[in-house]
C-alpha positions as CSV (number, residue, x, y, z in Angstrom):
1,M,0.0,0.0,0.0
2,T,1.2,3.5,-0.7
3,G,-0.2,6.7,0.6
4,T,0.4,10.0,2.4
5,L,0.8,10.4,6.1
6,L,-2.0,12.7,7.3
7,D,-1.7,12.8,11.0
8,V,0.0,11.2,14.1
9,F,-1.5,10.9,17.5
10,E,-1.3,8.8,20.7
11,I,-4.1,6.9,22.3
12,S,-3.5,6.5,26.0
13,G,-2.9,2.8,26.9
14,R,-2.8,1.8,23.2
15,G,0.1,3.6,21.5
16,C,0.9,5.6,18.4
17,V,-1.7,5.9,15.6
18,V,-1.0,7.3,12.1
19,L,-3.7,8.3,9.6
20,V,-2.7,7.4,6.1
21,D,-4.5,8.7,2.9
22,V,-4.3,5.5,0.8
23,E,-3.4,6.0,-2.8
24,E,-3.4,2.3,-3.8
25,G,-3.3,-1.1,-2.2
26,D,-4.3,-2.3,1.2
27,C,-2.8,-3.6,4.4
28,R,-3.5,-5.8,7.3
29,T,-2.4,-6.4,10.9
30,G,1.1,-7.9,10.9
31,D,2.3,-5.9,7.8
32,R,5.0,-3.3,8.3
33,L,4.6,0.4,7.6
34,I,7.7,2.1,6.3
35,I,8.0,5.8,7.1
36,G,11.3,7.4,6.1
37,S,14.0,4.8,6.7
38,I,12.2,3.1,9.7
39,D,9.6,0.4,9.6
40,Y,7.0,-0.4,12.2
41,P,4.8,-3.4,12.7
42,I,1.1,-2.7,12.3
43,S,-0.7,-4.0,15.4
44,G,-4.1,-2.7,14.6
45,I,-6.2,-1.1,11.9
46,D,-9.2,1.2,12.4
47,R,-11.9,0.8,9.8
48,P,-14.8,2.6,11.4
49,R,-18.4,2.2,10.6
50,Y,-19.8,4.9,8.4
51,M,-23.0,6.9,8.0
52,P,-25.0,6.3,4.7
53,E,-23.7,9.5,3.2
54,T,-20.1,8.4,3.7
55,L,-20.9,4.9,2.3
56,Q,-22.2,6.6,-0.8
57,R,-18.9,8.5,-1.3
58,I,-17.1,5.2,-0.8
59,A,-19.3,3.6,-3.5
60,E,-18.3,6.4,-5.8
61,G,-14.6,5.6,-5.4
62,W,-13.5,7.7,-2.4
63,R,-11.2,5.9,0.0
64,P,-11.3,7.0,3.6
65,P,-8.0,7.4,5.5
66,L,-6.8,4.4,7.5
67,G,-5.9,4.6,11.1
68,L,-2.9,2.3,11.8
69,L,-1.8,1.5,15.3
70,L,2.0,1.1,15.2
71,K,4.0,-1.0,17.6
72,G,7.1,0.7,19.0
73,A,6.4,4.1,17.2
74,E,6.4,7.4,19.0
75,K,4.5,10.5,17.9
76,N,7.4,12.9,18.2
77,A,9.5,10.7,15.9
78,L,6.8,10.7,13.2
79,A,5.5,14.2,13.4
80,G,8.0,15.5,10.9
81,F,6.7,13.2,8.2
82,V,3.1,14.5,8.3
83,G,1.9,15.8,4.9
84,Q,4.6,14.2,2.9
85,P,3.2,12.5,-0.2
86,C,4.0,8.8,-0.8
87,S,5.9,8.7,2.5
88,A,4.1,5.6,3.7
89,T,4.5,2.1,2.1
90,I,3.2,-1.2,3.5
91,E,5.2,-4.4,3.1
92,S,4.2,-7.8,4.4
93,A,6.1,-9.0,7.4
94,K,8.7,-11.6,6.6
């Protein structure tokens, strides 16, 4: 999966979450997100439930951003990458 890093935040008790605007592809828990020269295991993916209006936009081709919980990541280390196009790539864990 390739995309643009939109935001970075922390959830108390859970860890660091990044929002990625997906350009192509998909990812799943266990894959690794590469940001800059560092990669992080994806330990969770947020695919929220949507209202009917949002579902219509999805049917028309819009892709909502993904929220990815990253193991071992810290908000301060990733904040400088926010807004950079194509800065996020997903590769399957080996």
